[in-house]
N, CA and C of each residue as an Amber inpcrd file, in Angstrom:
protein
   474
 -10.1730000  -7.6990000  76.1670000  -8.9680000  -6.6140000  76.7710000
  -7.9220000  -6.4260000  75.7840000  -7.5030000  -7.5620000  75.1790000
  -6.2870000  -7.3180000  74.3060000  -6.6310000  -6.5090000  73.1020000
  -7.8520000  -6.4460000  72.6600000  -8.4370000  -5.6550000  71.5030000
  -8.3020000  -4.2600000  71.8830000  -8.7570000  -4.2030000  73.1770000
  -8.8490000  -2.5590000  73.7120000  -7.4330000  -2.2050000  73.7620000
  -6.3160000  -2.7400000  74.1290000  -5.0120000  -2.2490000  74.3340000
  -4.5920000  -2.0170000  72.8630000  -4.7300000  -2.9230000  71.9300000
  -4.0000000  -2.4940000  70.6250000  -4.8230000  -1.4760000  69.9830000
  -6.2270000  -1.2440000  70.1950000  -6.8570000  -0.0560000  69.7260000
  -6.2460000   1.2490000  70.2970000  -5.8680000   1.2770000  71.6830000
  -5.4730000   2.3150000  72.2910000  -4.1470000   2.7460000  71.7670000
  -3.1540000   1.6770000  71.5160000  -1.9710000   2.0250000  70.7640000
  -2.1430000   2.6290000  69.5590000  -2.9620000   1.9670000  68.5780000
  -3.4990000   2.6300000  67.3980000  -3.7660000   4.1950000  67.3750000
  -4.5950000   4.2980000  68.3760000  -5.1060000   5.8420000  68.6300000
  -3.8900000   6.6460000  68.8420000  -3.2300000   6.3370000  69.7650000
  -1.8150000   7.0830000  70.0450000  -1.1210000   7.3250000  68.9210000
  -0.8640000   6.1880000  68.1620000  -0.1020000   6.4940000  66.7170000
  -0.7680000   7.3410000  65.7080000  -2.1130000   7.2020000  65.7630000
  -2.6500000   7.9550000  64.6800000  -2.6360000   9.3290000  65.1650000
  -2.8610000   9.6760000  66.3770000  -2.9180000  11.1690000  66.7550000
  -1.2240000  11.7740000  66.6820000  -0.4270000  10.7800000  66.8380000
   1.0610000  11.4490000  66.6930000   1.1710000  11.8010000  65.1500000
   0.7170000  11.0100000  64.4290000   0.7450000  11.0530000  62.8980000
   0.0530000  12.5040000  62.6410000  -1.0120000  12.4770000  63.0680000
  -1.6560000  13.8920000  62.8700000  -0.8930000  15.0790000  63.2500000
  -0.2610000  14.8700000  64.3120000   0.4900000  16.2210000  64.8370000
   1.6560000  16.3170000  63.8680000   2.2940000  15.3730000  63.4250000
   3.5110000  15.1520000  62.4870000   3.0160000  15.9200000  61.2310000
   1.8760000  15.5260000  60.8730000   1.2790000  16.1400000  59.3710000
   1.1030000  17.4130000  59.5290000   0.2990000  17.9120000  60.7640000
   0.4720000  19.4120000  60.8810000   1.7430000  19.9830000  60.8640000
   2.6600000  19.6430000  61.5580000   4.1010000  20.1940000  61.4010000
   4.4980000  20.2900000  60.0700000   4.3420000  19.2830000  59.2910000
   4.6640000  19.3440000  57.8730000   3.8920000  20.4580000  57.0440000
   2.6260000  20.4360000  57.2740000   1.8550000  21.6090000  56.6990000
   2.4340000  23.1370000  57.1340000   2.7120000  23.1870000  58.4390000
   3.1420000  24.6680000  59.1270000   4.4680000  24.9240000  58.3140000
   5.3010000  23.8330000  57.9980000   6.6190000  24.0130000  57.3530000
   6.4830000  24.3900000  55.9640000   5.6350000  23.7070000  55.3460000
   5.3120000  23.8720000  53.8050000   4.5440000  25.3830000  53.6220000
   3.4650000  25.4380000  54.2150000   2.6440000  26.5750000  54.1710000
   3.3970000  27.9100000  54.7430000   3.9850000  28.0700000  55.8400000
   4.3740000  29.1950000  56.6060000   6.0450000  29.1810000  56.7270000
   6.6100000  28.2110000  56.5130000   8.1650000  28.0080000  56.5390000
   8.5480000  27.8290000  58.0890000   7.7030000  27.3680000  58.8370000
   8.0770000  27.2470000  60.5010000   8.7120000  26.0970000  60.3640000
   9.8200000  26.0750000  61.2200000  10.7650000  25.0140000  61.2640000
  10.1100000  23.6230000  61.6860000  10.5430000  22.5030000  61.1870000
  10.0280000  21.5050000  61.5090000  10.6540000  20.9580000  62.9520000
   9.9360000  20.1460000  63.8450000  10.5620000  19.7960000  64.9180000
  11.9100000  19.1420000  64.8070000  12.8270000  19.2570000  65.7400000
  14.0180000  18.6250000  65.7580000  13.9550000  17.6570000  66.9160000
  13.9520000  16.4410000  66.6290000  13.9980000  15.5350000  67.7830000
  15.1000000  14.9850000  68.2840000  16.0900000  15.4700000  67.6580000
  17.5640000  15.1550000  68.2070000  17.8370000  15.5520000  69.4830000
  17.6900000  16.8140000  70.0390000  17.6670000  17.2730000  71.3860000
  16.8560000  16.3760000  72.3310000  15.5840000  16.2160000  71.7770000
  14.8580000  15.2870000  72.9050000  15.4220000  13.9850000  73.1270000
  15.9180000  13.4070000  71.8930000  16.7010000  12.2080000  71.9230000
  17.9810000  12.1930000  73.0040000  18.5290000  13.2610000  72.9260000
  19.8020000  13.4720000  73.7500000  19.1950000  13.5250000  75.3140000
  18.0750000  14.2840000  75.4830000  17.5750000  14.5770000  76.7630000
  17.2780000  13.0970000  77.1460000  16.5280000  12.3640000  76.5080000
  16.0440000  10.8290000  76.9580000  17.2460000  10.0870000  77.1960000
  18.2080000  10.2930000  76.4910000  19.4100000   9.3490000  76.8140000
  20.0640000   9.8160000  78.1270000  19.8650000  11.0140000  78.5450000
  20.6290000  11.4670000  79.7430000  19.6410000  11.3220000  80.8950000
  18.6030000  10.8270000  80.6790000  17.5020000  10.9630000  81.8970000
  17.9340000   9.9040000  82.9120000  18.9080000   8.9950000  82.5540000
  19.3950000   7.8580000  83.6920000  20.4040000   8.5930000  84.4100000
  21.0080000   9.6690000  84.2230000  21.8380000  10.7470000  85.0440000
  20.9000000  11.7870000  85.5980000  20.4390000  12.5460000  84.7780000
  19.5750000  13.6680000  85.4520000  18.4960000  14.0500000  84.3180000
  17.4400000  14.8310000  85.1260000  16.1330000  15.2340000  84.2780000
  16.2680000  16.4910000  83.8570000  17.0300000  17.6290000  84.5800000
  16.8410000  18.9400000  84.3600000  18.4700000  19.3090000  84.0370000
  18.5890000  19.9380000  82.9220000  19.8140000  20.4390000  82.3460000
  19.8800000  21.7890000  82.1890000  20.8470000  22.5090000  82.3200000
  21.0130000  24.0260000  81.9620000  20.8760000  24.1180000  80.6720000
  21.4710000  23.3130000  79.6810000  21.3980000  23.3500000  78.2530000
  21.6610000  22.0200000  77.7190000  20.6660000  21.3840000  77.0730000
  20.7690000  20.1860000  76.6250000  21.8320000  19.9330000  75.3520000
  22.0950000  20.9490000  74.7130000  23.2230000  21.2090000  73.7810000
  24.4710000  20.9780000  74.4020000  24.6750000  21.2070000  75.6770000
  25.9940000  21.1060000  76.3770000  26.1620000  19.5700000  76.7510000
  25.1030000  18.9180000  76.8560000  25.2290000  17.3840000  77.3120000
  25.9000000  16.5460000  76.1340000  26.4880000  15.4970000  76.5820000
  27.4870000  14.7200000  75.6670000  26.4470000  14.2390000  74.4710000
  26.7880000  14.2750000  73.4460000  25.8410000  13.9290000  72.2750000
  25.7170000  12.1880000  72.2650000  24.7310000  11.7870000  71.6670000
  24.4630000  10.3270000  71.6170000  24.3590000  10.2070000  70.1850000
  25.0040000   9.1310000  69.5470000  25.0080000   8.8140000  68.1620000
  23.5900000   8.6830000  67.5820000  22.6780000   8.1010000  68.2380000
  21.3370000   7.9080000  67.4490000  20.3730000   8.7220000  68.2180000
  20.7430000  10.0420000  68.6340000  19.7630000  10.7460000  69.3000000
  18.5540000  11.3240000  68.7420000  18.6450000  11.4860000  67.2440000
  17.5660000  11.8920000  66.5370000  16.4160000  10.5590000  66.4260000
  16.9430000   9.3370000  66.3670000  16.1970000   8.3120000  66.0490000
  15.5980000   8.1020000  67.4840000  16.1920000   8.2170000  68.6240000
  15.7490000   8.1220000  69.9210000  14.5850000   9.0930000  70.2510000
  14.8600000  10.3030000  69.8860000  13.9150000  11.3650000  69.9800000
  12.6480000  11.0450000  69.0590000  12.6330000  10.5500000  68.0930000
  11.5180000  10.1300000  67.2000000  10.7390000   9.1520000  67.9470000
  11.5560000   8.0560000  68.3280000  10.8210000   6.8780000  68.9700000
  10.1540000   7.3890000  70.3120000  10.7990000   8.3700000  71.0220000
  10.3660000   8.6880000  72.1710000   8.7690000   9.5330000  71.9150000
   8.9970000  10.4110000  70.8350000   7.6610000  11.0750000  70.2890000
   6.6240000  10.0780000  70.2590000   6.7990000   8.9730000  69.4460000
   5.6680000   8.2160000  69.2010000   5.4390000   7.2280000  70.4990000
   6.3750000   6.8260000  71.3340000   6.2300000   6.0840000  72.6000000
   5.1680000   7.1350000  73.4260000   5.2980000   8.3050000  73.4110000
   4.5740000   9.2210000  74.3290000   3.2110000   9.3990000  73.6980000
   3.1840000   9.3440000  72.2820000   1.6830000   9.3340000  71.8580000
   1.0020000   8.0220000  72.1620000   1.6590000   7.1280000  72.0910000
   1.1500000   5.7690000  72.4790000   0.5980000   5.5430000  74.0250000
   1.5100000   6.1560000  74.7070000   1.0060000   6.3200000  76.2450000
  -0.2530000   7.1850000  76.3340000  -0.2290000   8.3450000  75.7040000
  -1.3500000   9.1800000  75.7710000  -2.7860000   8.6110000  75.3910000
  -2.7420000   7.8630000  74.1250000  -3.6570000   6.8090000  73.6010000
  -4.2920000   5.8910000  74.6720000  -3.3670000   5.2840000  75.3000000
  -3.7500000   4.2320000  76.2580000  -4.2770000   4.9930000  77.6380000
  -3.7190000   6.1000000  78.0080000  -4.2820000   6.7540000  79.0890000
  -5.7660000   7.2620000  78.8030000  -5.9730000   7.7100000  77.3850000
  -7.4440000   8.2600000  77.1700000  -8.1170000   6.9660000  77.2110000
  -8.1010000   5.8530000  76.6660000  -8.8900000   4.8210000  76.8100000
  -9.1030000   4.3520000  78.1550000  -7.9650000   4.4300000  79.1240000
  -8.3820000   4.0420000  80.4620000  -9.3500000   5.0520000  81.0370000
  -9.0450000   6.2230000  80.8610000  -9.7540000   7.2940000  81.4860000
 -11.1440000   7.3880000  80.9380000 -11.2760000   7.2650000  79.5740000
 -12.5430000   7.6350000  79.1910000 -13.5300000   6.2540000  79.0780000
 -12.7120000   5.1890000  79.2560000 -13.4600000   3.7010000  79.4310000
 -13.4910000   3.1470000  78.0370000 -13.5380000   1.6520000  78.0300000
 -13.5390000   0.8810000  76.8100000 -14.9140000   1.3700000  75.9520000
 -16.0930000   1.6780000  76.6200000 -17.2810000   2.2310000  75.9350000
 -17.0270000   3.2360000  74.9920000 -16.0120000   4.2150000  75.4320000
 -15.6260000   5.3400000  74.2990000 -15.2440000   4.7930000  73.0630000
 -14.5790000   3.6540000  73.1290000 -14.0590000   3.1580000  71.8100000
 -15.5010000   2.8060000  70.8040000 -16.4810000   2.4420000  71.4740000
 -17.6210000   2.1910000  70.4710000 -18.3520000   3.3390000  70.0210000
 -18.1340000   4.3990000  70.8500000 -18.8390000   5.9540000  70.3250000
 -17.9610000   6.9920000  70.8480000 -16.6840000   7.1730000  70.3670000
 -16.0320000   8.1340000  70.7600000 -16.4720000   9.6830000  70.4290000
 -16.4050000  10.3860000  71.4740000 -16.6030000  11.8250000  71.4360000
 -15.3920000  12.6320000  71.5090000 -15.2090000  13.8610000  71.0660000
 -14.2390000  14.7560000  70.8460000 -13.7510000  15.2580000  72.4260000
 -14.6920000  15.4880000  73.2570000 -14.2230000  16.3030000  74.5150000
 -13.4510000  15.4460000  75.3340000 -13.4100000  14.0590000  75.6310000
 -12.3010000  13.3970000  76.3370000 -11.0630000  13.6420000  75.5090000
 -11.0890000  13.4060000  74.5470000  -9.7910000  13.5610000  73.6380000
  -9.2930000  15.1090000  73.5580000 -10.0100000  16.0320000  73.6660000
  -9.6230000  17.2570000  73.6590000  -9.1160000  17.8200000  75.1050000
  -9.8770000  17.1640000  76.1720000  -9.2700000  17.4930000  77.5080000
  -7.9080000  16.9300000  77.5400000  -7.7290000  15.6870000  77.3150000
  -6.2400000  14.9540000  77.3660000  -5.3610000  15.7440000  76.5140000
  -5.7320000  16.0530000  75.2270000  -4.8370000  16.8330000  74.4780000
  -4.5190000  18.1400000  75.0530000  -5.0390000  18.9360000  75.4900000
  -4.7890000  20.0630000  76.2210000  -3.9470000  19.8650000  77.4370000
  -4.3620000  18.7710000  78.3620000  -3.5380000  18.6490000  79.5530000
  -2.1010000  18.1200000  79.1630000  -1.9820000  17.4030000  77.9720000
  -0.6670000  16.9270000  77.4510000   0.3610000  17.9820000  77.2610000
  -0.1500000  19.3540000  76.9010000   0.5910000  20.4700000  76.6830000
   1.6630000  20.5470000  78.0160000   0.9760000  20.3840000  79.0320000
   1.9260000  20.4610000  80.4000000   3.0920000  19.6110000  80.4760000
   3.1530000  18.5010000  79.7490000   4.2760000  17.6720000  79.8850000
   5.3790000  18.4760000  79.2050000   5.1180000  19.1020000  78.0030000
   6.1680000  19.8020000  77.4340000   6.4880000  21.1570000  78.1610000
   5.5260000  21.8300000  78.5370000   5.8980000  22.9830000  79.4200000
   6.6840000  22.9390000  80.5700000   6.1220000  21.9000000  81.4600000
   6.5200000  21.7580000  82.7890000   7.8170000  20.6780000  83.0320000
   7.9510000  19.8870000  82.0500000   8.8980000  18.6770000  82.1900000
  10.1620000  18.8130000  81.0080000   9.3900000  18.6230000  79.7950000
  10.5550000  18.5560000  78.6400000  11.2610000  19.7710000  78.5500000
  10.5780000  21.0450000  78.3100000  11.2650000  22.2990000  78.0260000
  12.2900000  22.6550000  79.3280000  11.8550000  22.5200000  80.5820000
  12.7440000  22.8260000  81.6420000  14.0390000  21.7510000  81.4760000
  13.5730000  20.6590000  81.3340000  14.6320000  19.3800000  81.4830000
  15.4980000  19.7460000  80.3440000  15.2640000  20.1750000  79.3640000
  16.1450000  20.5330000  78.3470000  17.0280000  21.7860000  78.4500000
  16.5420000  22.6490000  79.4080000  17.2790000  23.8170000  79.8070000
  16.6130000  25.0650000  79.4780000  15.3190000  24.9040000  78.8920000
  14.5650000  26.1150000  78.5620000  13.6510000  26.4910000  79.7600000
  13.1170000  27.6840000  79.7490000  12.3420000  28.1370000  80.6550000
  10.8960000  27.3640000  80.6470000  10.0420000  27.5400000  81.6870000
   8.6860000  26.8770000  81.3090000   8.0360000  27.2020000  80.0890000
   7.5300000  26.1810000  79.3310000   6.8910000  26.5250000  78.1530000
   7.6790000  26.9080000  77.0530000   9.0480000  26.7630000  77.1940000
  10.0420000  27.2900000  76.2830000   9.9380000  28.5840000  75.8330000
   9.3950000  29.4460000  76.5670000   9.0240000  30.9340000  76.1700000
  10.3930000  31.5630000  75.9760000  11.6590000  31.1130000  76.3620000
  12.7600000  31.9230000  76.2450000  13.3770000  31.4530000  74.7560000
  12.8190000  30.5370000  73.9250000  13.2270000  30.2030000  72.7220000
  12.2450000  30.9740000  71.8560000  13.0820000  31.1620000  70.5110000
  12.3720000  31.9410000  69.5170000  11.2910000  31.3570000  68.7720000
  10.1120000  31.7780000  68.4620000   9.5690000  33.2730000  68.8650000
   8.9190000  33.0470000  70.2100000   9.1880000  33.7110000  71.2770000
   8.6910000  33.2740000  72.5680000   7.3200000  33.6750000  72.6990000
   6.7380000  34.5670000  72.1870000   5.4430000  34.9720000  72.2180000
   4.3210000  34.0560000  71.5730000   4.7600000  33.2860000  70.4910000
   3.9230000  32.3530000  69.9180000   3.8340000  30.9380000  70.1670000
   4.9810000  30.6920000  71.0990000   5.2440000  29.1950000  71.3840000
   4.2130000  28.6750000  72.1500000   3.5500000  29.1230000  73.3400000
   2.4160000  28.5260000  73.9700000   1.2190000  28.4850000  73.1700000
   0.8400000  29.3780000  72.1430000  -0.2310000  29.2170000  71.5790000
  -0.1170000  28.2850000  70.3830000   1.0620000  28.1280000  69.8340000
   1.3470000  26.9450000  68.7120000   1.3310000  25.6880000  69.4830000
   1.7930000  25.5900000  70.7180000   1.7720000  24.3050000  71.5070000
   0.1670000  23.7810000  71.5600000  -0.6360000  24.8260000  72.1060000
  -2.1420000  24.7110000  72.3820000  -2.5790000  24.2490000  70.9680000
  -2.4340000  24.7960000  69.9470000  -2.9030000  24.4240000  68.6010000
  -2.4760000  22.9820000  68.1620000  -0.9420000  22.7620000  68.3730000
  -0.7810000  21.4340000  68.0380000  -1.1890000  20.4030000  68.6870000
  -1.4340000  20.6050000  70.0790000  -1.8760000  19.4470000  70.9280000
  -3.5280000  19.3500000  70.7090000  -4.2200000  20.4350000  70.2400000
  -5.5260000  20.3560000  69.7320000  -5.8300000  19.4130000  68.4570000
  -4.5390000  19.5950000  67.6040000  -4.6540000  18.7340000  66.4960000
  -4.2810000  17.2830000  66.9830000  -3.4740000  17.1760000  67.9690000
  -3.2790000  15.7640000  68.6180000  -4.6340000  15.2720000  69.0840000
  -5.3600000  15.9610000  69.6580000  -6.7000000  15.5870000  70.1740000
  -7.5940000  15.1500000  68.9910000  -7.5720000  15.9500000  67.9980000
  -8.3710000  15.6200000  66.7510000  -7.9150000  14.3680000  66.1380000
  -6.5260000  13.9920000  66.3960000  -5.9790000  12.9030000  65.8580000
  -6.4060000  11.5580000  66.7730000  -6.5800000  11.8850000  67.9670000
  -7.0360000  10.5740000  68.8750000  -8.4350000  10.4100000  68.5400000
  -9.3860000  11.4250000  68.4520000 -10.6580000  11.1240000  68.2510000
 -11.0210000  10.6940000  66.7630000 -10.1510000  11.2770000  65.8740000
 -10.4800000  10.7240000  64.4620000  -9.9230000   9.3570000  64.2180000
  -8.7740000   9.0650000  64.9210000  -8.3770000   7.4670000  64.9940000
  -9.4510000   6.5420000  65.5780000  -9.7840000   6.9760000  66.7390000
 -10.9830000   6.3560000  67.3440000 -12.0170000   6.0510000  66.4500000
 -12.4290000   6.9130000  65.8590000 -13.5430000   6.9950000  64.8960000
 -13.2320000   5.9630000  63.7760000 -12.1970000   5.9350000  63.1290000
 -11.6550000   5.2050000  62.0480000 -11.6070000   3.7060000  62.3670000
 -11.1800000   3.4460000  63.6850000 -11.1450000   2.0280000  63.8060000
 -12.1010000   1.2320000  64.8910000 -13.4300000   2.0880000  65.1270000
 -14.3410000   1.5830000  65.9880000 -15.0960000   0.6330000  65.3950000
């Protein structure tokens, strides 16, 4: 059981690294801005008081919000890795298939669209942030990369 837990954690970390490498690629190849985890860290810091803000930029700053945002990003990836192993079962670790990872990867988009974006003061899916027409598609692609990272890491450590 202990081995399964640590493998699930590794799968979540590997998937999050894959997503971060994708963001670096998009930045270098297409000039897309890299994710700014500072506002996410500020949001996490203020969760003790409230979940939904009109604009997280108006909330009191936290000195270590960028580090907290990065840590939260990896914490969430780890939680998703654990959820995948719990839902797919320990047998999935012996013979990982892409479909369970892909389904979870797509479902996880909802956390950003329906909790994180509105929590930080954006509309659902952050469609009011530039460029609005591309953001949902980019989220789906990034979370597909996350799913590939879940599956690829599971294959590497089986």
